[in-house]
All heavy atoms as TSV, in Angstrom:
chain	resi	resn	atom	element	x	y	z
A	1	MET	N	N	-5.846	28.567	5.108
A	1	MET	CA	C	-5.528	28.222	6.469
A	1	MET	C	C	-4.050	27.870	6.541
A	1	MET	O	O	-3.539	27.122	5.714
A	1	MET	CB	C	-6.358	27.020	6.927
A	1	MET	CG	C	-5.914	26.549	8.263
A	1	MET	SD	S	-6.552	24.968	8.927
A	1	MET	CE	C	-8.098	24.700	8.212
A	2	LYS	N	N	-3.383	28.409	7.547
A	2	LYS	CA	C	-1.976	28.091	7.768
A	2	LYS	C	C	-1.878	27.011	8.845
A	2	LYS	O	O	-2.355	27.189	9.963
A	2	LYS	CB	C	-1.219	29.339	8.214
A	2	LYS	CG	C	0.244	29.079	8.454
A	2	LYS	CD	C	0.984	30.327	8.910
A	2	LYS	CE	C	2.432	29.989	9.196
A	2	LYS	NZ	N	3.139	31.094	9.822
A	3	ILE	N	N	-1.286	25.900	8.504
A	3	ILE	CA	C	-1.089	24.818	9.463
A	3	ILE	C	C	0.321	24.949	10.022
A	3	ILE	O	O	1.295	24.973	9.275
A	3	ILE	CB	C	-1.303	23.447	8.809
A	3	ILE	CG1	C	-2.740	23.356	8.301
A	3	ILE	CG2	C	-0.977	22.336	9.787
A	3	ILE	CD1	C	-3.052	22.093	7.549
A	4	GLN	N	N	0.406	25.049	11.344
A	4	GLN	CA	C	1.696	25.240	11.999
A	4	GLN	C	C	2.126	23.971	12.724
A	4	GLN	O	O	1.302	23.153	13.118
A	4	GLN	CB	C	1.606	26.393	13.005
A	4	GLN	CG	C	1.279	27.713	12.353
A	4	GLN	CD	C	1.074	28.809	13.368
A	4	GLN	OE1	O	0.406	28.619	14.371
A	4	GLN	NE2	N	1.649	29.970	13.085
A	5	SER	N	N	3.400	23.858	12.938
A	5	SER	CA	C	3.961	22.750	13.702
A	5	SER	C	C	3.631	22.951	15.186
A	5	SER	O	O	3.552	24.088	15.655
A	5	SER	CB	C	5.481	22.738	13.521
A	5	SER	OG	O	6.092	21.906	14.489
A	6	VAL	N	N	3.464	21.859	15.900
A	6	VAL	CA	C	3.237	21.973	17.348
A	6	VAL	C	C	4.465	22.524	18.057
A	6	VAL	O	O	4.392	22.933	19.204
A	6	VAL	CB	C	2.819	20.636	18.001
A	6	VAL	CG1	C	1.484	20.174	17.490
A	6	VAL	CG2	C	3.877	19.573	17.802
A	7	HIS	N	N	5.592	22.563	17.367
A	7	HIS	CA	C	6.818	23.117	17.932
A	7	HIS	C	C	6.913	24.627	17.709
A	7	HIS	O	O	7.847	25.256	18.197
A	7	HIS	CB	C	8.041	22.416	17.337
A	7	HIS	CG	C	8.038	20.934	17.584
A	7	HIS	ND1	N	8.307	20.377	18.815
A	7	HIS	CD2	C	7.757	19.901	16.764
A	7	HIS	CE1	C	8.199	19.067	18.742
A	7	HIS	NE2	N	7.868	18.744	17.508
A	8	ASP	N	N	5.957	25.198	16.987
A	8	ASP	CA	C	5.935	26.639	16.717
A	8	ASP	C	C	5.659	27.409	18.012
A	8	ASP	O	O	4.945	26.942	18.897
A	8	ASP	CB	C	4.849	26.939	15.686
A	8	ASP	CG	C	4.921	28.348	15.168
A	8	ASP	OD1	O	4.380	29.253	15.841
A	8	ASP	OD2	O	5.512	28.564	14.107
A	9	ALA	N	N	6.216	28.595	18.112
A	9	ALA	CA	C	6.033	29.444	19.301
A	9	ALA	C	C	4.559	29.760	19.569
A	9	ALA	O	O	4.179	30.021	20.710
A	9	ALA	CB	C	6.827	30.734	19.136
A	10	ALA	N	N	3.710	29.691	18.552
A	10	ALA	CA	C	2.281	29.975	18.719
A	10	ALA	C	C	1.606	28.987	19.678
A	10	ALA	O	O	0.584	29.299	20.285
A	10	ALA	CB	C	1.571	29.952	17.368
A	11	PHE	N	N	2.162	27.802	19.831
A	11	PHE	CA	C	1.581	26.788	20.710
A	11	PHE	C	C	2.103	26.874	22.148
A	11	PHE	O	O	1.603	26.187	23.031
A	11	PHE	CB	C	1.841	25.387	20.154
A	11	PHE	CG	C	0.973	25.059	18.971
A	11	PHE	CD1	C	1.438	25.234	17.681
A	11	PHE	CD2	C	-0.313	24.593	19.150
A	11	PHE	CE1	C	0.650	24.947	16.591
A	11	PHE	CE2	C	-1.121	24.303	18.071
A	11	PHE	CZ	C	-0.637	24.484	16.781
A	12	LYS	N	N	3.110	27.679	22.393
A	12	LYS	CA	C	3.734	27.781	23.714
A	12	LYS	C	C	2.728	28.021	24.845
A	12	LYS	O	O	2.833	27.398	25.906
A	12	LYS	CB	C	4.795	28.888	23.692
A	12	LYS	CG	C	5.570	29.022	24.972
A	12	LYS	CD	C	6.624	27.950	25.087
A	12	LYS	CE	C	7.502	28.241	26.279
A	12	LYS	NZ	N	8.114	27.067	26.816
A	13	PRO	N	N	1.702	28.896	24.670
A	13	PRO	CA	C	0.753	29.136	25.766
A	13	PRO	C	C	-0.069	27.905	26.168
A	13	PRO	O	O	-0.659	27.874	27.240
A	13	PRO	CB	C	-0.172	30.219	25.215
A	13	PRO	CG	C	0.567	30.854	24.099
A	13	PRO	CD	C	1.451	29.786	23.541
A	14	TYR	N	N	-0.099	26.895	25.309
A	14	TYR	CA	C	-0.955	25.732	25.564
A	14	TYR	C	C	-0.224	24.560	26.204
A	14	TYR	O	O	-0.831	23.542	26.508
A	14	TYR	CB	C	-1.614	25.287	24.256
A	14	TYR	CG	C	-2.375	26.410	23.608
A	14	TYR	CD1	C	-1.855	27.075	22.505
A	14	TYR	CD2	C	-3.578	26.849	24.139
A	14	TYR	CE1	C	-2.531	28.133	21.926
A	14	TYR	CE2	C	-4.260	27.906	23.570
A	14	TYR	CZ	C	-3.735	28.542	22.466
A	14	TYR	OH	O	-4.409	29.589	21.901
A	15	GLY	N	N	1.080	24.672	26.407
A	15	GLY	CA	C	1.824	23.585	27.034
A	15	GLY	C	C	3.041	23.221	26.229
A	15	GLY	O	O	3.614	24.059	25.535
A	16	HIS	N	N	3.442	21.959	26.312
A	16	HIS	CA	C	4.634	21.505	25.605
A	16	HIS	C	C	4.389	20.133	25.000
A	16	HIS	O	O	3.457	19.428	25.385
A	16	HIS	CB	C	5.833	21.458	26.553
A	16	HIS	CG	C	5.695	20.464	27.655
A	16	HIS	ND1	N	4.981	20.710	28.814
A	16	HIS	CD2	C	6.152	19.195	27.777
A	16	HIS	CE1	C	5.025	19.654	29.592
A	16	HIS	NE2	N	5.722	18.713	28.984
A	17	VAL	N	N	5.235	19.770	24.072
A	17	VAL	CA	C	5.145	18.470	23.424
A	17	VAL	C	C	5.767	17.434	24.356
A	17	VAL	O	O	6.887	17.609	24.838
A	17	VAL	CB	C	5.887	18.480	22.070
A	17	VAL	CG1	C	5.874	17.102	21.439
A	17	VAL	CG2	C	5.262	19.504	21.134
A	18	ILE	N	N	5.039	16.385	24.625
A	18	ILE	CA	C	5.515	15.315	25.494
A	18	ILE	C	C	6.333	14.337	24.645
A	18	ILE	O	O	5.873	13.870	23.611
A	18	ILE	CB	C	4.333	14.583	26.161
A	18	ILE	CG1	C	3.551	15.553	27.040
A	18	ILE	CG2	C	4.817	13.392	26.964
A	18	ILE	CD1	C	2.269	14.970	27.590
A	19	THR	N	N	7.538	14.034	25.103
A	19	THR	CA	C	8.410	13.117	24.374
A	19	THR	C	C	8.847	11.973	25.277
A	19	THR	O	O	8.605	11.994	26.479
A	19	THR	CB	C	9.664	13.855	23.852
A	19	THR	OG1	O	10.375	14.387	24.975
A	19	THR	CG2	C	9.307	14.976	22.899
A	20	GLY	N	N	9.486	10.981	24.674
A	20	GLY	CA	C	10.065	9.886	25.444
A	20	GLY	C	C	9.131	8.712	25.683
A	20	GLY	O	O	9.410	7.869	26.534
A	21	TYR	N	N	8.051	8.632	24.944
A	21	TYR	CA	C	7.115	7.517	25.073
A	21	TYR	C	C	7.179	6.659	23.822
A	21	TYR	O	O	7.558	7.127	22.751
A	21	TYR	CB	C	5.680	8.023	25.260
A	21	TYR	CG	C	5.442	8.675	26.590
A	21	TYR	CD1	C	5.548	10.045	26.740
A	21	TYR	CD2	C	5.133	7.920	27.713
A	21	TYR	CE1	C	5.342	10.651	27.960
A	21	TYR	CE2	C	4.924	8.523	28.944
A	21	TYR	CZ	C	5.026	9.881	29.057
A	21	TYR	OH	O	4.826	10.474	30.269
A	22	ASP	N	N	6.761	5.422	23.943
A	22	ASP	CA	C	6.691	4.516	22.799
A	22	ASP	C	C	5.430	4.861	22.007
A	22	ASP	O	O	4.373	4.289	22.241
A	22	ASP	CB	C	6.668	3.067	23.277
A	22	ASP	CG	C	6.612	2.079	22.126
A	22	ASP	OD1	O	6.592	2.494	20.951
A	22	ASP	OD2	O	6.580	0.866	22.406
A	23	ASN	N	N	5.548	5.822	21.105
A	23	ASN	CA	C	4.387	6.285	20.344
A	23	ASN	C	C	3.775	5.205	19.465
A	23	ASN	O	O	2.572	5.206	19.235
A	23	ASN	CB	C	4.761	7.499	19.491
A	23	ASN	CG	C	5.085	8.703	20.335
A	23	ASN	OD1	O	4.673	8.804	21.481
A	23	ASN	ND2	N	5.838	9.618	19.776
A	24	GLN	N	N	4.587	4.279	18.983
A	24	GLN	CA	C	4.056	3.212	18.131
A	24	GLN	C	C	3.090	2.324	18.908
A	24	GLN	O	O	2.042	1.946	18.395
A	24	GLN	CB	C	5.184	2.388	17.535
A	24	GLN	CG	C	5.985	3.162	16.500
A	24	GLN	CD	C	7.128	2.350	15.925
A	24	GLN	OE1	O	7.472	1.281	16.428
A	24	GLN	NE2	N	7.728	2.863	14.862
A	25	ALA	N	N	3.422	1.997	20.140
A	25	ALA	CA	C	2.550	1.147	20.954
A	25	ALA	C	C	1.248	1.867	21.300
A	25	ALA	O	O	0.164	1.291	21.233
A	25	ALA	CB	C	3.262	0.707	22.229
A	26	ILE	N	N	1.349	3.142	21.654
A	26	ILE	CA	C	0.152	3.913	21.995
A	26	ILE	C	C	-0.733	4.089	20.761
A	26	ILE	O	O	-1.950	3.903	20.823
A	26	ILE	CB	C	0.537	5.283	22.594
A	26	ILE	CG1	C	1.238	5.089	23.942
A	26	ILE	CG2	C	-0.687	6.182	22.749
A	26	ILE	CD1	C	1.869	6.347	24.507
A	27	THR	N	N	-0.123	4.411	19.626
A	27	THR	CA	C	-0.880	4.583	18.388
A	27	THR	C	C	-1.562	3.285	17.973
A	27	THR	O	O	-2.715	3.287	17.558
A	27	THR	CB	C	0.038	5.098	17.265
A	27	THR	OG1	O	0.607	6.341	17.677
A	27	THR	CG2	C	-0.722	5.312	15.977
A	28	ALA	N	N	-0.863	2.170	18.087
A	28	ALA	CA	C	-1.451	0.873	17.741
A	28	ALA	C	C	-2.649	0.562	18.642
A	28	ALA	O	O	-3.684	0.081	18.167
A	28	ALA	CB	C	-0.407	-0.232	17.846
A	29	ALA	N	N	-2.529	0.842	19.937
A	29	ALA	CA	C	-3.641	0.609	20.864
A	29	ALA	C	C	-4.832	1.501	20.513
A	29	ALA	O	O	-5.980	1.047	20.519
A	29	ALA	CB	C	-3.199	0.863	22.298
A	30	LEU	N	N	-4.565	2.748	20.199
A	30	LEU	CA	C	-5.649	3.663	19.821
A	30	LEU	C	C	-6.318	3.220	18.527
A	30	LEU	O	O	-7.553	3.237	18.426
A	30	LEU	CB	C	-5.114	5.090	19.675
A	30	LEU	CG	C	-4.777	5.805	20.965
A	30	LEU	CD1	C	-4.004	7.088	20.677
A	30	LEU	CD2	C	-6.035	6.109	21.753
A	31	ASP	N	N	-5.533	2.828	17.535
A	31	ASP	CA	C	-6.105	2.366	16.266
A	31	ASP	C	C	-6.993	1.145	16.470
A	31	ASP	O	O	-8.023	1.007	15.816
A	31	ASP	CB	C	-4.993	2.029	15.267
A	31	ASP	CG	C	-4.330	3.268	14.688
A	31	ASP	OD1	O	-4.917	4.375	14.788
A	31	ASP	OD2	O	-3.217	3.130	14.143
A	32	ALA	N	N	-6.591	0.264	17.375
A	32	ALA	CA	C	-7.335	-0.975	17.606
A	32	ALA	C	C	-8.637	-0.762	18.370
A	32	ALA	O	O	-9.589	-1.516	18.190
A	32	ALA	CB	C	-6.456	-1.965	18.359
A	33	CYS	N	N	-8.694	0.254	19.222
A	33	CYS	CA	C	-9.852	0.366	20.121
A	33	CYS	C	C	-10.697	1.618	19.940
A	33	CYS	O	O	-11.722	1.745	20.602
A	33	CYS	CB	C	-9.397	0.258	21.577
A	33	CYS	SG	S	-8.434	1.677	22.152
A	34	THR	N	N	-10.294	2.516	19.079
A	34	THR	CA	C	-11.050	3.763	18.961
A	34	THR	C	C	-11.413	4.083	17.511
A	34	THR	O	O	-10.718	4.845	16.843
A	34	THR	CB	C	-10.276	4.954	19.554
A	34	THR	OG1	O	-8.995	5.026	18.916
A	34	THR	CG2	C	-10.087	4.825	21.043
A	35	PRO	N	N	-12.506	3.504	17.018
A	35	PRO	CA	C	-12.941	3.866	15.667
A	35	PRO	C	C	-13.402	5.321	15.651
A	35	PRO	O	O	-13.781	5.866	16.684
A	35	PRO	CB	C	-14.108	2.921	15.407
A	35	PRO	CG	C	-14.623	2.582	16.760
A	35	PRO	CD	C	-13.424	2.593	17.667
A	36	LEU	N	N	-13.330	5.933	14.493
A	36	LEU	CA	C	-13.791	7.315	14.389
A	36	LEU	C	C	-15.311	7.355	14.520
A	36	LEU	O	O	-16.018	6.739	13.726
A	36	LEU	CB	C	-13.360	7.921	13.050
A	36	LEU	CG	C	-11.859	8.101	12.878
A	36	LEU	CD1	C	-11.556	8.621	11.480
A	36	LEU	CD2	C	-11.285	9.036	13.914
A	37	PRO	N	N	-15.819	8.067	15.509
A	37	PRO	CA	C	-17.274	8.121	15.711
A	37	PRO	C	C	-17.934	9.110	14.752
A	37	PRO	O	O	-17.268	9.945	14.136
A	37	PRO	CB	C	-17.406	8.620	17.161
A	37	PRO	CG	C	-16.176	9.453	17.360
A	37	PRO	CD	C	-15.094	8.791	16.545
A	38	GLU	N	N	-19.232	9.027	14.653
A	38	GLU	CA	C	-20.005	9.966	13.833
A	38	GLU	C	C	-20.014	11.343	14.470
A	38	GLU	O	O	-20.092	12.342	13.799
A	38	GLU	CB	C	-21.443	9.466	13.665
A	38	GLU	CG	C	-21.548	8.242	12.790
A	38	GLU	CD	C	-21.216	8.531	11.342
A	38	GLU	OE1	O	-21.597	9.611	10.831
A	38	GLU	OE2	O	-20.564	7.689	10.711
A	39	GLY	N	N	-19.968	11.383	15.793
A	39	GLY	CA	C	-19.987	12.646	16.524
A	39	GLY	C	C	-19.009	12.580	17.680
A	39	GLY	O	O	-18.102	11.750	17.702
A	40	VAL	N	N	-19.218	13.423	18.648
A	40	VAL	CA	C	-18.344	13.462	19.819
A	40	VAL	C	C	-18.841	12.445	20.842
A	40	VAL	O	O	-20.023	12.375	21.149
A	40	VAL	CB	C	-18.331	14.876	20.441
A	40	VAL	CG1	C	-17.501	14.900	21.707
A	40	VAL	CG2	C	-17.818	15.884	19.432
A	41	GLU	N	N	-17.933	11.660	21.367
A	41	GLU	CA	C	-18.278	10.671	22.386
A	41	GLU	C	C	-17.236	10.737	23.487
A	41	GLU	O	O	-16.044	10.611	23.233
A	41	GLU	CB	C	-18.293	9.269	21.778
A	41	GLU	CG	C	-18.622	8.189	22.769
A	41	GLU	CD	C	-18.590	6.798	22.149
A	41	GLU	OE1	O	-18.371	6.683	20.939
A	41	GLU	OE2	O	-18.751	5.834	22.900
A	42	TYR	N	N	-17.670	10.961	24.729
A	42	TYR	CA	C	-16.760	11.019	25.873
A	42	TYR	C	C	-16.579	9.623	26.437
A	42	TYR	O	O	-17.538	8.973	26.847
A	42	TYR	CB	C	-17.311	11.964	26.944
A	42	TYR	CG	C	-16.488	11.943	28.218
A	42	TYR	CD1	C	-15.202	12.457	28.243
A	42	TYR	CD2	C	-17.006	11.416	29.384
A	42	TYR	CE1	C	-14.444	12.433	29.390
A	42	TYR	CE2	C	-16.268	11.388	30.549
A	42	TYR	CZ	C	-14.983	11.906	30.544
A	42	TYR	OH	O	-14.244	11.881	31.696
A	43	VAL	N	N	-15.367	9.150	26.441
A	43	VAL	CA	C	-15.031	7.850	27.011
A	43	VAL	C	C	-13.959	8.112	28.065
A	43	VAL	O	O	-12.801	8.347	27.739
A	43	VAL	CB	C	-14.497	6.883	25.927
A	43	VAL	CG1	C	-14.126	5.544	26.538
A	43	VAL	CG2	C	-15.509	6.709	24.813
A	44	PRO	N	N	-14.301	8.086	29.356
A	44	PRO	CA	C	-13.346	8.437	30.400
A	44	PRO	C	C	-12.221	7.423	30.578
A	44	PRO	O	O	-11.133	7.773	31.027
A	44	PRO	CB	C	-14.187	8.541	31.652
A	44	PRO	CG	C	-15.381	7.708	31.383
A	44	PRO	CD	C	-15.616	7.793	29.907
A	45	SER	N	N	-12.467	6.173	30.258
A	45	SER	CA	C	-11.444	5.152	30.463
A	45	SER	C	C	-11.552	4.107	29.361
A	45	SER	O	O	-12.632	3.585	29.094
A	45	SER	CB	C	-11.631	4.485	31.823
A	45	SER	OG	O	-10.662	3.475	32.004
A	46	GLN	N	N	-10.433	3.815	28.736
A	46	GLN	CA	C	-10.384	2.798	27.685
A	46	GLN	C	C	-9.428	1.710	28.165
A	46	GLN	O	O	-8.234	1.971	28.340
A	46	GLN	CB	C	-9.881	3.422	26.384
A	46	GLN	CG	C	-9.938	2.532	25.192
A	46	GLN	CD	C	-11.355	2.305	24.717
A	46	GLN	OE1	O	-12.164	3.222	24.716
A	46	GLN	NE2	N	-11.648	1.094	24.332
A	47	PRO	N	N	-9.914	0.488	28.412
A	47	PRO	CA	C	-9.067	-0.565	28.972
A	47	PRO	C	C	-7.770	-0.804	28.202
A	47	PRO	O	O	-6.732	-1.089	28.798
A	47	PRO	CB	C	-9.959	-1.809	28.931
A	47	PRO	CG	C	-11.351	-1.270	28.936
A	47	PRO	CD	C	-11.291	0.044	28.201
A	48	GLU	N	N	-7.795	-0.663	26.891
A	48	GLU	CA	C	-6.602	-0.904	26.080
A	48	GLU	C	C	-5.501	0.127	26.326
A	48	GLU	O	O	-4.342	-0.101	25.997
A	48	GLU	CB	C	-6.961	-0.904	24.587
A	48	GLU	CG	C	-7.849	-2.051	24.174
A	48	GLU	CD	C	-9.337	-1.789	24.382
A	48	GLU	OE1	O	-9.707	-0.780	25.013
A	48	GLU	OE2	O	-10.135	-2.612	23.908
A	49	LEU	N	N	-5.855	1.264	26.922
A	49	LEU	CA	C	-4.870	2.310	27.196
A	49	LEU	C	C	-4.329	2.246	28.622
A	49	LEU	O	O	-3.391	2.971	28.970
A	49	LEU	CB	C	-5.494	3.691	26.935
A	49	LEU	CG	C	-5.977	3.931	25.510
A	49	LEU	CD1	C	-6.615	5.301	25.404
A	49	LEU	CD2	C	-4.866	3.766	24.511
A	50	GLU	N	N	-4.891	1.386	29.447
A	50	GLU	CA	C	-4.462	1.261	30.843
A	50	GLU	C	C	-2.968	0.978	31.006
A	50	GLU	O	O	-2.353	1.499	31.933
A	50	GLU	CB	C	-5.290	0.209	31.577
A	50	GLU	CG	C	-6.734	0.623	31.826
A	50	GLU	CD	C	-6.863	1.815	32.754
A	50	GLU	OE1	O	-6.174	1.852	33.794
A	50	GLU	OE2	O	-7.656	2.721	32.444
A	51	PRO	N	N	-2.334	0.174	30.134
A	51	PRO	CA	C	-0.900	-0.084	30.311
A	51	PRO	C	C	-0.033	1.180	30.240
A	51	PRO	O	O	1.086	1.184	30.746
A	51	PRO	CB	C	-0.553	-1.029	29.151
A	51	PRO	CG	C	-1.837	-1.697	28.810
A	51	PRO	CD	C	-2.902	-0.655	29.065
A	52	PHE	N	N	-0.533	2.243	29.659
A	52	PHE	CA	C	0.239	3.483	29.520
A	52	PHE	C	C	-0.056	4.481	30.642
A	52	PHE	O	O	0.636	5.477	30.799
A	52	PHE	CB	C	-0.074	4.149	28.172
A	52	PHE	CG	C	0.035	3.204	27.016
A	52	PHE	CD1	C	-1.088	2.705	26.395
A	52	PHE	CD2	C	1.277	2.779	26.570
A	52	PHE	CE1	C	-0.992	1.823	25.334
A	52	PHE	CE2	C	1.391	1.893	25.509
A	52	PHE	CZ	C	0.254	1.411	24.892
A	53	LYS	N	N	-1.066	4.195	31.425
A	53	LYS	CA	C	-1.568	5.140	32.422
A	53	LYS	C	C	-0.573	5.433	33.553
A	53	LYS	O	O	-0.364	6.600	33.897
A	53	LYS	CB	C	-2.874	4.593	33.003
A	53	LYS	CG	C	-3.620	5.537	33.876
A	53	LYS	CD	C	-4.948	4.886	34.258
A	53	LYS	CE	C	-5.780	5.795	35.089
A	53	LYS	NZ	N	-7.098	5.225	35.361
A	54	ALA	N	N	0.031	4.426	34.126
A	54	ALA	CA	C	0.924	4.619	35.278
A	54	ALA	C	C	2.120	5.494	34.917
A	54	ALA	O	O	2.463	6.422	35.653
A	54	ALA	CB	C	1.387	3.272	35.824
A	55	GLU	N	N	2.750	5.206	33.774
A	55	GLU	CA	C	3.925	5.991	33.378
A	55	GLU	C	C	3.542	7.437	33.062
A	55	GLU	O	O	4.226	8.371	33.481
A	55	GLU	CB	C	4.613	5.371	32.163
A	55	GLU	CG	C	5.871	6.110	31.777
A	55	GLU	CD	C	6.573	5.526	30.565
A	55	GLU	OE1	O	6.064	4.566	29.953
A	55	GLU	OE2	O	7.644	6.050	30.235
A	56	LEU	N	N	2.440	7.639	32.355
A	56	LEU	CA	C	1.992	8.992	32.029
A	56	LEU	C	C	1.656	9.767	33.298
A	56	LEU	O	O	2.060	10.916	33.464
A	56	LEU	CB	C	0.767	8.943	31.111
A	56	LEU	CG	C	0.240	10.295	30.651
A	56	LEU	CD1	C	1.239	10.980	29.730
A	56	LEU	CD2	C	-1.090	10.141	29.955
A	57	SER	N	N	0.943	9.138	34.218
A	57	SER	CA	C	0.589	9.775	35.482
A	57	SER	C	C	1.839	10.188	36.260
A	57	SER	O	O	1.934	11.312	36.755
A	57	SER	CB	C	-0.267	8.828	36.318
A	57	SER	OG	O	-0.456	9.346	37.611
A	58	ALA	N	N	2.800	9.282	36.346
A	58	ALA	CA	C	4.020	9.555	37.118
A	58	ALA	C	C	4.889	10.626	36.479
A	58	ALA	O	O	5.345	11.552	37.153
A	58	ALA	CB	C	4.817	8.258	37.294
A	59	ARG	N	N	5.102	10.520	35.164
A	59	ARG	CA	C	6.044	11.424	34.488
A	59	ARG	C	C	5.473	12.806	34.197
A	59	ARG	O	O	6.190	13.797	34.264
A	59	ARG	CB	C	6.494	10.805	33.167
A	59	ARG	CG	C	7.499	9.695	33.362
A	59	ARG	CD	C	8.032	9.145	32.062
A	59	ARG	NE	N	8.391	10.196	31.112
A	59	ARG	CZ	C	8.661	9.964	29.846
A	59	ARG	NH1	N	8.608	8.746	29.361
A	59	ARG	NH2	N	8.999	10.940	29.036
A	60	GLU	N	N	4.206	12.883	33.861
A	60	GLU	CA	C	3.646	14.162	33.406
A	60	GLU	C	C	2.772	14.864	34.449
A	60	GLU	O	O	2.590	16.075	34.386
A	60	GLU	CB	C	2.830	13.967	32.120
A	60	GLU	CG	C	3.600	13.295	30.992
A	60	GLU	CD	C	4.856	14.041	30.575
A	60	GLU	OE1	O	4.894	15.273	30.657
A	60	GLU	OE2	O	5.809	13.360	30.166
A	61	TYR	N	N	2.222	14.106	35.387
A	61	TYR	CA	C	1.277	14.694	36.339
A	61	TYR	C	C	1.659	14.460	37.789
A	61	TYR	O	O	0.810	14.557	38.683
A	61	TYR	CB	C	-0.133	14.146	36.069
A	61	TYR	CG	C	-0.641	14.535	34.707
A	61	TYR	CD1	C	-0.529	13.672	33.625
A	61	TYR	CD2	C	-1.217	15.788	34.506
A	61	TYR	CE1	C	-0.980	14.049	32.370
A	61	TYR	CE2	C	-1.669	16.165	33.258
A	61	TYR	CZ	C	-1.541	15.285	32.200
A	61	TYR	OH	O	-1.990	15.665	30.954
A	62	GLY	N	N	2.905	14.155	38.047
A	62	GLY	CA	C	3.377	13.997	39.418
A	62	GLY	C	C	2.661	12.927	40.206
A	62	GLY	O	O	2.545	13.024	41.428
A	63	GLY	N	N	2.161	11.910	39.542
A	63	GLY	CA	C	1.480	10.809	40.214
A	63	GLY	C	C	-0.015	11.040	40.435
A	63	GLY	O	O	-0.687	10.187	40.993
A	64	MET	N	N	-0.513	12.200	40.008
A	64	MET	CA	C	-1.952	12.464	40.142
A	64	MET	C	C	-2.740	11.539	39.222
A	64	MET	O	O	-2.227	11.103	38.189
A	64	MET	CB	C	-2.259	13.924	39.781
A	64	MET	CG	C	-1.671	14.903	40.774
A	64	MET	SD	S	-1.901	16.632	40.286
A	64	MET	CE	C	-3.642	16.712	40.019
A	65	PRO	N	N	-3.989	11.217	39.569
A	65	PRO	CA	C	-4.796	10.340	38.720
A	65	PRO	C	C	-5.054	10.974	37.346
A	65	PRO	O	O	-5.227	12.186	37.245
A	65	PRO	CB	C	-6.111	10.191	39.487
A	65	PRO	CG	C	-5.877	10.737	40.838
A	65	PRO	CD	C	-4.688	11.631	40.776
A	66	VAL	N	N	-5.078	10.134	36.314
A	66	VAL	CA	C	-5.377	10.596	34.964
A	66	VAL	C	C	-6.416	9.668	34.349
A	66	VAL	O	O	-6.591	8.536	34.797
A	66	VAL	CB	C	-4.123	10.636	34.068
A	66	VAL	CG1	C	-3.115	11.641	34.572
A	66	VAL	CG2	C	-3.483	9.274	33.925
A	67	GLN	N	N	-7.098	10.165	33.338
A	67	GLN	CA	C	-8.049	9.356	32.571
A	67	GLN	C	C	-7.507	9.213	31.155
A	67	GLN	O	O	-7.084	10.204	30.550
A	67	GLN	CB	C	-9.421	10.020	32.513
A	67	GLN	CG	C	-10.143	10.093	33.813
A	67	GLN	CD	C	-11.495	10.781	33.667
A	67	GLN	OE1	O	-11.698	11.620	32.802
A	67	GLN	NE2	N	-12.425	10.408	34.520
A	68	LEU	N	N	-7.496	8.010	30.656
A	68	LEU	CA	C	-7.110	7.772	29.265
A	68	LEU	C	C	-8.288	7.122	28.572
A	68	LEU	O	O	-8.564	5.949	28.762
A	68	LEU	CB	C	-5.877	6.870	29.189
A	68	LEU	CG	C	-4.589	7.427	29.770
A	68	LEU	CD1	C	-3.457	6.430	29.587
A	68	LEU	CD2	C	-4.221	8.737	29.119
A	69	GLY	N	N	-8.973	7.872	27.800
A	69	GLY	CA	C	-10.150	7.372	27.106
A	69	GLY	C	C	-10.268	7.955	25.739
A	69	GLY	O	O	-9.445	8.700	25.273
């Protein structure tokens, strides 16, 4: 299996890499509130991720509602 960078041209059809966010804070929140499940679990909203919601909605989705879960 060849593992490619998300910056590779092969990923272009799927969107772009989002930059300019405090990745350490988001990663820390995810590590604290999202243990690896045994299977797939849909969580539409995770309270610990709410502080990041307004900025993501405004910058990436033109103010449209988003779910962070």
